[in-house]
N, C-alpha and C positions, 0 to 999 in steps of 0.2 A: 837590377833593384827600381823598386815602385815609387821612390821618394818624388821624383820628378812630377810624376802623373797624379800623384796622391794628395800632395799637402795643397790645402785651399786658403784663401785669404778671406776672413771674417772681420768686418768692423762693426762695432757698436757705437751708435751717435747718440749722446745723452745730452740734452741741453745745448746742443748746439756744438757740443765738442766730442772729439773721438776719444773713446774710452779702450783702451787694450784689452781685449779679451785673453781668454787662456787658451784659445787656441791661437792668437797671435804670438803669444809668448812661447807656445809648444812648439810653432812652426820656426821661430827664430833658433831655439835649440838644436831642431832637428836640421836647419841649413849647416850649423856648426859640426853637429855630427857626421851629416855627409861630406863635409870636408875632409872631417878627420880619416874618414873611411877612404877616400880618394888619396889621403898621404899616408896610408898604412897604418896610422895610428889606431890599432883596434881598439887599444885599452880606454882612450879617450872617447872614442865613438860609441862603446857600449855603456860608459859611465852618462854620454849626452843622450843618449837614446832612454836610459833609466828616468834621465832627469825629464826629458819630454813627457813620458808617459804619466809619470807623476802630475806634471803641470796641467796635462789634459784630463786625468782624474780626476783632479780637485780634491774634492771633501769625500767622493765618494769611492769605496773599496771595489767597487764590481765596474769593470770599465765600461760595461754595457750602457750605465748611467753618465758615462762621460760625454764632452759636449760632441763629440763627433768619435762614435763607435768605428767607422771606418777608417777614419784617420788613426786612431789609437791603434789599431790592426797594422798598419804599416809600421807603427813604432815598434812593434810586438816582433813582426817579421825582422826589422833591421838588426833589433837587441838579439835577437836569435842568432842571425847571421854572425854579429861582433863577437858573442860569447862562444861560437863555433870555433871561429878562426883563433881565438886565445884557447883552443883547447877546453871549454868548459862544456863539454856535450850534453850531460844531464840539463844544465839550466838553458843551454840552446834550444833542445829539444822541446823542453816546457815552456819557452818564450814563442817558439813557433808553431807549438799545438795551440797554444791561447791566440796567436793569429790566425790559424785555420778555423777554431772555434767561432770568432767574432766574424771572419769572412762568411762561414757557414751559413750564420745567422742574418747577418746583413748584406748578402747577396756582393760579396767581395771576391776577388781572384784567387779562389781558395787553390786552383790548379798549381799556383805558385807556389803557394805554401807546401802542399804536397812534395813535388819537384826538390825544394830545399829541404824538406824532412828527407827524403829519400839519398839528396846528395851528403846530407849531414851525418847520416848512417852509415854511409858507403865509405868517408873519410872515416869514420870511427872503426871500421872493419867489420861492423854489423851489417852485413848484406842481406840477409832472412829480412832484418826488419826494412832494409830501404826497399826490397821488390816488395813488402807488404805497403809501403806507401804508393809505387810507381802503380802498383795492381789497380789502384783507384784512378789513374792519371791515364796509362796507356791506351784502355778502350776508346777514348776519345781524343786521342792525341793527333789523329790526322785531322780535327776541325781547324788547327791552328797552322796547318801545314804550309799555306799560301798568304794567311797573315804575317806570321814571323819563320821565313824559311830555315834562316841560320839559326833559329833556335831549336825549330822542329829537329832539323838535321843534328844537331848536338845532342838533344835529349833521346834521339834515337841510337844514337852511338853509345851513351851513357846507360841507358837502359839494358842494351845489350850487353854489356860489360857487366851489369850487375846481376843479370839473370844468369848469365854464364857461369859466375861465381859460385851461385847457390845450385847450379845443374839444373837448371829449366832450359833443356837444350831447345826443346821446339820453340819456345817462345824468344829464344836467343837467336836462332837461324830465322824465324820471321823477322825478326827487327833487324838484323844484318841485312837480308835480303831486300827490304824496305828500304835501310839507308843507302844501300848502293845503287838502286833505281833512282833515288832521290837525288843523289848527288850526279848521277850521270845526266838527269834532265834539268839540273841547278849546278852548271860547270863553274859560276863565279863565286860559290859558297866559300867563307873564309877557313883557313886552316883550323883545326879544333883548337888549337894554344890559343888562338887569337880570341875565343868566346870570352864573355866577363862572368866568369865562374867566381864564386866564392872561394878565396885562395885557403881553404882547409888545410891542415897536416893530415896526410895519412897515415893511418896507423896499422898495427897488424891485423888481420882479418879475425874474426872470432869465430 
């Protein structure tokens, strides 16, 4: 999740007094949403992420005009995850795509958006769509291998499974080989079940 790294504190001082800004208020709601996620209360977290978005947008319909487009992208990302866990796949994808749009425009972590979109569609049983998102990530995946080795290994394994499901055998074999070699050179990697994946409910393949 990106909340811990992305939510910032902004204070507005007027006439010697502290005035709570929209970002202060949205950040407080975001903290509550994060707590709800950790407790597995995804319905509450979805409601709170949507509330945080509305606070941050203020009077503007366009999130690009919000106080912090990068921050509101985090909120859309987390709302997408929450809705996906609740099985609202179309709404989940719409919000994740909005996070991606904002991150692309404002230089945010769009790779995370693409990976989450792939995971969401894989869980929904649409492996072809999941693979289309991975196609935009896999060519640059090695760039993070030593920065976040655990996540890199997990993504290699996930991607291989998705490509295998759609019959892309060459890509599957290449990723499996890469994952095996990386695992051999990093023997302290956690078991796959320990990774912090969004707990989407798997549905039948389309």
